[in-house]
Z-matrix of the N, CA and C atoms (Angstrom, degrees):
N
C 1 1.441
C 2 1.520 1 109.48
N 3 1.285 2 115.76 1 140.77
C 4 1.452 3 120.38 2 -179.98
C 5 1.524 4 112.71 3 -83.11
N 6 1.301 5 117.43 4 -36.07
C 7 1.463 6 121.08 5 -176.36
C 8 1.525 7 109.85 6 -85.11
N 9 1.327 8 115.96 7 144.35
C 10 1.447 9 121.87 8 176.85
C 11 1.526 10 108.43 9 -72.07
N 12 1.316 11 116.62 10 117.65
C 13 1.453 12 122.44 11 -174.44
C 14 1.527 13 112.22 12 -53.26
N 15 1.316 14 117.65 13 -50.53
C 16 1.456 15 121.58 14 -176.59
C 17 1.514 16 113.85 15 -62.00
N 18 1.325 17 115.93 16 -44.93
C 19 1.465 18 118.30 17 -178.18
C 20 1.531 19 111.62 18 -68.62
N 21 1.328 20 116.97 19 -32.79
C 22 1.467 21 120.10 20 177.21
C 23 1.531 22 109.77 21 -69.12
N 24 1.327 23 116.76 22 -42.35
C 25 1.458 24 119.23 23 176.93
C 26 1.526 25 110.46 24 -60.51
N 27 1.315 26 117.10 25 -45.25
C 28 1.467 27 120.95 26 179.78
C 29 1.530 28 111.07 27 -60.93
N 30 1.327 29 115.17 28 -45.59
C 31 1.472 30 120.47 29 179.71
C 32 1.529 31 111.27 30 -56.75
N 33 1.314 32 116.90 31 -44.81
C 34 1.464 33 120.88 32 -178.45
C 35 1.528 34 111.76 33 -73.08
N 36 1.327 35 116.79 34 -34.60
C 37 1.472 36 119.20 35 176.70
C 38 1.523 37 110.04 36 -61.95
N 39 1.313 38 115.55 37 -46.27
C 40 1.464 39 120.45 38 -179.81
C 41 1.525 40 110.77 39 -65.42
N 42 1.324 41 115.94 40 -42.37
C 43 1.473 42 120.62 41 178.70
C 44 1.526 43 111.32 42 -57.93
N 45 1.325 44 116.22 43 -37.29
C 46 1.468 45 121.45 44 -179.61
C 47 1.533 46 112.19 45 -85.24
N 48 1.339 47 116.79 46 0.53
C 49 1.477 48 122.71 47 179.03
C 50 1.529 49 111.81 48 58.14
N 51 1.329 50 114.29 49 46.38
C 52 1.458 51 121.74 50 178.96
C 53 1.528 52 107.85 51 -109.63
N 54 1.317 53 116.79 52 131.02
C 55 1.461 54 120.31 53 179.29
C 56 1.529 55 110.35 54 -83.59
N 57 1.315 56 115.86 55 160.07
C 58 1.461 57 120.87 56 176.87
C 59 1.529 58 109.59 57 -63.12
N 60 1.299 59 117.17 58 -35.81
C 61 1.474 60 121.41 59 177.02
C 62 1.527 61 110.13 60 -61.44
N 63 1.330 62 117.38 61 -42.72
C 64 1.467 63 120.74 62 178.14
C 65 1.530 64 110.68 63 -62.37
N 66 1.329 65 116.33 64 -40.08
C 67 1.474 66 120.26 65 178.82
C 68 1.525 67 109.41 66 -63.79
N 69 1.321 68 116.36 67 -46.40
C 70 1.463 69 121.39 68 179.80
C 71 1.527 70 110.46 69 -59.10
N 72 1.309 71 117.14 70 -46.72
C 73 1.469 72 120.90 71 179.26
C 74 1.533 73 111.34 72 -63.18
N 75 1.323 74 116.77 73 -43.14
C 76 1.465 75 122.04 74 179.49
C 77 1.530 76 110.41 75 -58.74
N 78 1.328 77 116.67 76 -49.42
C 79 1.462 78 120.83 77 -178.06
C 80 1.524 79 111.14 78 -66.78
N 81 1.316 80 116.64 79 -37.79
C 82 1.462 81 120.56 80 177.31
C 83 1.524 82 110.51 81 -61.91
N 84 1.327 83 116.19 82 -42.21
C 85 1.471 84 120.53 83 177.93
C 86 1.521 85 112.38 84 -65.37
N 87 1.333 86 116.75 85 -23.38
C 88 1.465 87 121.42 86 177.98
C 89 1.530 88 111.86 87 -89.69
N 90 1.352 89 116.72 88 0.68
C 91 1.461 90 120.40 89 176.53
C 92 1.519 91 115.26 90 95.60
N 93 1.326 92 117.83 91 12.06
C 94 1.459 93 121.53 92 179.40
C 95 1.526 94 109.52 93 -109.07
N 96 1.320 95 116.19 94 143.52
C 97 1.455 96 120.45 95 176.00
C 98 1.519 97 108.35 96 -92.79
N 99 1.311 98 115.88 97 111.90
C 100 1.468 99 120.93 98 -179.93
C 101 1.524 100 108.24 99 -146.10
N 102 1.314 101 115.00 100 98.15
C 103 1.461 102 119.52 101 177.80
C 104 1.523 103 109.41 102 -73.55
N 105 1.303 104 116.01 103 167.13
C 106 1.466 105 120.17 104 176.24
C 107 1.528 106 110.01 105 -59.44
N 108 1.319 107 116.85 106 -38.75
C 109 1.473 108 121.63 107 178.50
C 110 1.534 109 110.85 108 -60.17
N 111 1.323 110 116.41 109 -41.07
C 112 1.472 111 121.27 110 178.88
C 113 1.526 112 110.60 111 -63.85
N 114 1.316 113 116.40 112 -43.06
C 115 1.471 114 120.81 113 -178.70
C 116 1.530 115 109.94 114 -64.90
N 117 1.323 116 116.65 115 -42.38
C 118 1.476 117 119.65 116 175.96
C 119 1.524 118 110.64 117 -61.57
N 120 1.317 119 116.93 118 -37.02
C 121 1.473 120 120.54 119 178.02
C 122 1.528 121 110.75 120 -63.17
N 123 1.341 122 116.87 121 -41.26
C 124 1.467 123 119.72 122 176.56
C 125 1.514 124 110.22 123 -60.64
N 126 1.332 125 115.88 124 -45.91
C 127 1.463 126 120.65 125 -175.74
C 128 1.524 127 112.51 126 -67.30
N 129 1.315 128 117.44 127 -27.16
C 130 1.466 129 121.55 128 179.93
C 131 1.524 130 112.68 129 -93.69
N 132 1.333 131 116.78 130 -1.53
C 133 1.461 132 120.64 131 177.62
C 134 1.512 133 114.65 132 84.80
N 135 1.337 134 117.69 133 10.48
C 136 1.460 135 120.83 134 179.00
C 137 1.515 136 112.84 135 -73.87
N 138 1.316 137 116.32 136 -25.84
C 139 1.460 138 123.28 137 177.23
C 140 1.532 139 107.56 138 -157.48
N 141 1.319 140 115.31 139 177.25
C 142 1.460 141 119.48 140 179.93
C 143 1.522 142 109.93 141 -131.97
N 144 1.325 143 116.35 142 148.15
C 145 1.471 144 119.03 143 176.61
C 146 1.521 145 110.65 144 -70.35
N 147 1.318 146 115.67 145 156.78
C 148 1.463 147 120.01 146 174.59
C 149 1.530 148 108.06 147 -65.10
N 150 1.326 149 118.09 148 161.46
C 151 1.470 150 119.85 149 178.96
C 152 1.529 151 113.69 150 -56.24
N 153 1.336 152 117.49 151 -39.99
C 154 1.470 153 119.87 152 179.02
C 155 1.525 154 111.15 153 -63.46
N 156 1.327 155 116.25 154 -44.39
C 157 1.465 156 120.47 155 179.40
C 158 1.525 157 110.01 156 -66.53
N 159 1.324 158 116.30 157 -40.07
C 160 1.461 159 120.75 158 178.95
C 161 1.530 160 110.78 159 -57.19
N 162 1.328 161 116.82 160 -45.34
C 163 1.467 162 120.39 161 179.39
C 164 1.527 163 111.44 162 -65.56
N 165 1.325 164 117.29 163 -38.00
C 166 1.466 165 119.95 164 176.28
C 167 1.525 166 111.07 165 -63.71
N 168 1.334 167 116.11 166 -41.31
C 169 1.467 168 119.70 167 178.17
C 170 1.523 169 110.74 168 -62.73
N 171 1.322 170 116.67 169 -42.97
C 172 1.463 171 120.06 170 179.20
C 173 1.524 172 110.54 171 -60.50
N 174 1.310 173 116.36 172 -41.84
C 175 1.459 174 119.67 173 178.13
C 176 1.527 175 110.83 174 -65.04
N 177 1.338 176 116.69 175 -45.03
C 178 1.463 177 121.44 176 -179.51
C 179 1.525 178 111.30 177 -62.26
N 180 1.336 179 116.52 178 -36.58
C 181 1.463 180 121.91 179 -177.23
C 182 1.528 181 112.58 180 -89.87
N 183 1.327 182 117.34 181 6.84
C 184 1.470 183 122.74 182 -179.92
C 185 1.528 184 112.97 183 59.06
N 186 1.310 185 115.94 184 39.96
C 187 1.468 186 121.18 185 174.84
C 188 1.526 187 106.08 186 -92.70
N 189 1.324 188 116.54 187 106.67
C 190 1.463 189 119.86 188 -175.68
C 191 1.527 190 112.80 189 -93.50
N 192 1.309 191 118.04 190 -31.00
C 193 1.459 192 120.82 191 178.90
C 194 1.530 193 108.20 192 -111.25
N 195 1.310 194 115.14 193 88.27
C 196 1.459 195 121.31 194 -173.85
C 197 1.526 196 111.43 195 -62.80
N 198 1.310 197 117.08 196 -45.94
C 199 1.461 198 119.87 197 -176.58
C 200 1.529 199 111.52 198 -59.61
N 201 1.298 200 116.60 199 -48.94
C 202 1.465 201 120.30 200 -179.11
C 203 1.531 202 111.18 201 -67.10
N 204 1.325 203 116.83 202 -42.81
C 205 1.469 204 121.05 203 -177.98
C 206 1.520 205 111.42 204 -59.26
N 207 1.319 206 117.18 205 -37.06
C 208 1.456 207 120.55 206 -176.61
C 209 1.523 208 113.26 207 -99.52
N 210 1.343 209 116.16 208 19.55
C 211 1.458 210 121.35 209 167.92
C 212 1.505 211 117.28 210 85.60
N 213 1.321 212 118.11 211 20.93
C 214 1.457 213 119.05 212 175.93
C 215 1.517 214 109.02 213 -63.38
N 216 1.292 215 117.32 214 137.82
C 217 1.461 216 122.81 215 -176.35
C 218 1.528 217 110.41 216 -68.22
N 219 1.328 218 115.78 217 106.85
C 220 1.463 219 121.45 218 -178.61
C 221 1.524 220 112.12 219 -73.61
N 222 1.311 221 117.85 220 -13.69
C 223 1.461 222 120.18 221 -173.64
C 224 1.527 223 113.35 222 -80.66
N 225 1.312 224 118.29 223 -8.34
C 226 1.454 225 119.95 224 176.69
C 227 1.523 226 108.43 225 -66.03
N 228 1.310 227 117.12 226 134.48
C 229 1.458 228 121.58 227 -176.45
C 230 1.526 229 112.65 228 -63.56
N 231 1.316 230 116.92 229 -33.53
C 232 1.450 231 119.17 230 -175.41
C 233 1.531 232 112.75 231 -98.41
N 234 1.310 233 117.77 232 14.11
C 235 1.459 234 119.45 233 -178.12
C 236 1.529 235 111.25 234 -86.60
N 237 1.311 236 115.47 235 154.32
C 238 1.452 237 121.98 236 175.82
C 239 1.518 238 107.58 237 -152.22
N 240 1.332 239 116.47 238 163.01
C 241 1.458 240 121.24 239 -176.12
C 242 1.525 241 110.72 240 -102.39
N 243 1.322 242 115.68 241 137.81
C 244 1.448 243 121.68 242 174.17
C 245 1.522 244 108.69 243 -109.09
N 246 1.299 245 115.99 244 133.03
C 247 1.461 246 119.76 245 175.34
C 248 1.529 247 108.08 246 -84.72
N 249 1.317 248 116.45 247 170.00
C 250 1.463 249 120.60 248 176.80
C 251 1.527 250 109.64 249 -61.49
N 252 1.328 251 116.86 250 -38.85
C 253 1.462 252 120.03 251 178.16
C 254 1.526 253 111.59 252 -64.04
N 255 1.344 254 116.87 253 -39.04
C 256 1.468 255 120.85 254 176.47
C 257 1.527 256 110.17 255 -59.33
N 258 1.300 257 115.76 256 -45.41
C 259 1.461 258 120.94 257 -178.81
C 260 1.528 259 110.41 258 -63.04
N 261 1.327 260 116.52 259 -42.02
C 262 1.469 261 120.48 260 178.19
C 263 1.530 262 110.46 261 -62.12
N 264 1.336 263 117.91 262 -41.19
C 265 1.467 264 121.19 263 178.07
C 266 1.526 265 110.80 264 -64.00
N 267 1.294 266 117.32 265 -40.53
C 268 1.470 267 121.34 266 179.03
C 269 1.526 268 109.72 267 -64.10
N 270 1.339 269 116.72 268 -43.04
C 271 1.465 270 119.99 269 178.66
C 272 1.526 271 110.53 270 -61.25
N 273 1.339 272 117.34 271 -42.59
C 274 1.458 273 120.84 272 178.70
C 275 1.527 274 110.59 273 -63.62
N 276 1.334 275 116.13 274 -40.42
C 277 1.464 276 120.56 275 179.04
C 278 1.527 277 110.39 276 -61.07
N 279 1.314 278 116.54 277 -44.22
C 280 1.463 279 120.05 278 -179.40
C 281 1.520 280 112.80 279 -66.33
N 282 1.327 281 116.89 280 -21.87
C 283 1.456 282 120.71 281 -179.88
C 284 1.528 283 113.64 282 -90.94
N 285 1.341 284 117.27 283 -2.51
C 286 1.455 285 119.98 284 178.94
C 287 1.524 286 110.35 285 -66.57
N 288 1.328 287 115.74 286 144.76
C 289 1.454 288 120.12 287 174.91
C 290 1.512 289 109.46 288 -73.01
N 291 1.314 290 115.73 289 148.61
C 292 1.458 291 120.78 290 174.67
C 293 1.521 292 107.71 291 -73.28
N 294 1.327 293 115.74 292 117.80
C 295 1.473 294 121.19 293 -174.99
C 296 1.523 295 113.15 294 -90.21
N 297 1.311 296 118.54 295 11.06
C 298 1.467 297 119.20 296 -177.49
C 299 1.504 298 113.26 297 -83.78
């Protein structure tokens, strides 16, 4: 990815007028432990959220095109964009039982 994950998350959080406390409370309500200190660490590049938390943050921050937002090279001929809903559908598909 070309864009720094933490700074992009911070930029979108601020754009959406969401406080770090609100993010911490939101993630806690979803069953994840994320203190305000942890969220600041993500935003400063000291650590990164897990993939599940990352997707929740994108949804909370209204980031619909994750690949483009985080600097995926759009010029590749075989590239395409997945929305958060697309990713959720793929996850559900992978969790289906084998019916054979």
